[in-house]
C-alpha positions in Angstrom: 44.5 -108.4 68.2 42.9 -109.9 65.2 39.5 -108.7 64.3 37.2 -111.3 65.6 33.4 -111.4 65.0 31.3 -109.9 67.7 29.1 -112.3 69.7 25.7 -112.6 68.0 23.7 -110.6 70.6 26.1 -107.6 70.5 24.4 -105.7 67.8 20.8 -106.2 68.8 21.6 -105.4 72.4 23.6 -102.3 71.5 20.8 -101.1 69.3 18.3 -101.8 72.1 20.4 -99.5 74.3 19.5 -96.7 72.0 15.7 -97.0 72.7 15.9 -94.8 75.8 18.1 -92.2 74.1 15.7 -91.9 71.1 12.5 -92.1 73.1 13.6 -89.6 75.7 14.9 -87.2 73.1 11.6 -87.4 71.2 9.7 -86.9 74.5 11.8 -83.8 75.3 11.2 -82.3 71.9 7.5 -83.0 72.3 7.6 -81.0 75.5 7.4 -83.6 78.3 9.1 -81.8 81.2 10.9 -84.8 82.9 12.3 -86.2 79.6 15.5 -84.1 79.4 16.4 -84.9 83.0 15.7 -88.6 82.4 17.8 -88.5 79.3 20.7 -87.0 81.2 20.4 -89.7 83.8 20.4 -92.4 81.2 23.3 -90.8 79.3 25.3 -90.6 82.5 24.6 -94.3 83.2 25.8 -95.3 79.7 28.9 -93.0 79.8 29.9 -94.6 83.1 29.4 -98.0 81.6 31.7 -97.2 78.7 34.6 -96.9 81.1 34.2 -100.6 81.7 35.6 -101.3 78.3 39.0 -99.9 79.4 38.8 -101.9 82.6 38.2 -105.1 80.6 41.2 -104.4 78.4 43.4 -103.7 81.4 42.3 -106.8 83.3 43.1 -109.1 80.3 46.5 -107.5 79.6 49.5 -109.9 79.6 52.2 -109.3 82.3 54.4 -107.5 79.7 51.7 -104.8 79.3 51.0 -104.0 83.0 52.2 -100.4 82.7 49.7 -99.8 79.9 47.1 -101.6 81.9 47.4 -99.1 84.8 46.8 -96.3 82.4 43.7 -98.1 81.0 42.3 -98.5 84.5 42.7 -94.8 85.0 41.0 -94.0 81.7 38.2 -96.3 82.7 37.4 -94.1 85.7 37.2 -90.9 83.7 33.9 -91.5 82.0 32.1 -92.1 85.3 33.6 -88.9 86.8 32.5 -86.9 83.7 29.0 -88.4 84.0 28.8 -87.4 87.6 29.8 -83.8 86.8 27.3 -83.7 84.0 24.5 -84.5 86.5 25.6 -81.6 88.7 25.2 -79.1 85.8 22.0 -77.5 84.5 20.4 -80.1 82.3 21.2 -78.5 78.9 24.9 -78.1 79.8 25.0 -81.6 81.3 23.6 -83.1 78.1 26.3 -81.4 76.1 29.0 -82.6 78.4 27.6 -86.2 78.1 27.7 -85.8 74.3 31.3 -84.8 74.5 32.1 -87.7 76.9 30.5 -90.3 74.7 32.3 -89.1 71.6 35.6 -88.8 73.5 35.4 -92.3 74.8 34.7 -93.6 71.2 37.8 -91.6 70.1 40.0 -93.1 72.8 38.7 -96.6 71.8 39.6 -95.8 68.1 43.1 -95.1 69.2 43.0 -98.5 71.0 41.9 -100.0 67.8 44.9 -98.6 66.0 47.0 -100.3 68.6 45.2 -103.5 68.1 43.4 -103.5 71.4 39.9 -103.6 70.0 38.6 -105.0 66.7 37.2 -103.0 63.8 33.8 -104.7 64.0 33.5 -103.4 67.6 34.6 -99.9 66.5 32.1 -99.7 63.7 29.3 -100.6 66.0 30.6 -98.3 68.7 30.7 -95.3 66.4 27.1 -96.0 65.2 25.8 -96.3 68.7 27.9 -93.3 69.9 26.7 -91.1 67.0 23.0 -92.0 67.7 23.4 -91.4 71.4 25.2 -88.1 70.9 22.5 -86.9 68.5 19.8 -87.8 70.9 21.6 -86.0 73.8 22.1 -82.9 71.6 18.4 -82.9 70.7 17.6 -83.2 74.4 19.8 -80.2 75.1 18.0 -78.1 72.5 14.7 -79.1 73.9 15.6 -78.5 77.6 
């Protein structure tokens, strides 16, 4: 894959997705009781959403790559399962698991970038968003 420019709304929409992470982490640190649980719910939603990237890659794979596509479909389900488990845990532990899940999916996508499956522009944005989300989740875990 050649590195193509991201569609214009990608960055602002991605950054807008950080608003609940940052706002809820701040609210948790300020002592608002429901904030950490709300942060876990939002983090789980986003982690599940991140699996869709792998489904998108699998669904556009040419016929010669169908074996790899099956693996991508499987990888695409893992983030949702991790998110679900995180919501079953006590909130601080769940927030830590969500942090690890978000960083792990970014790591897997980085491997995909090395294989030419995703572009470098996407990966740079993905790591920025992942680092901010992970930081907010960890702050929420400390506050919970």
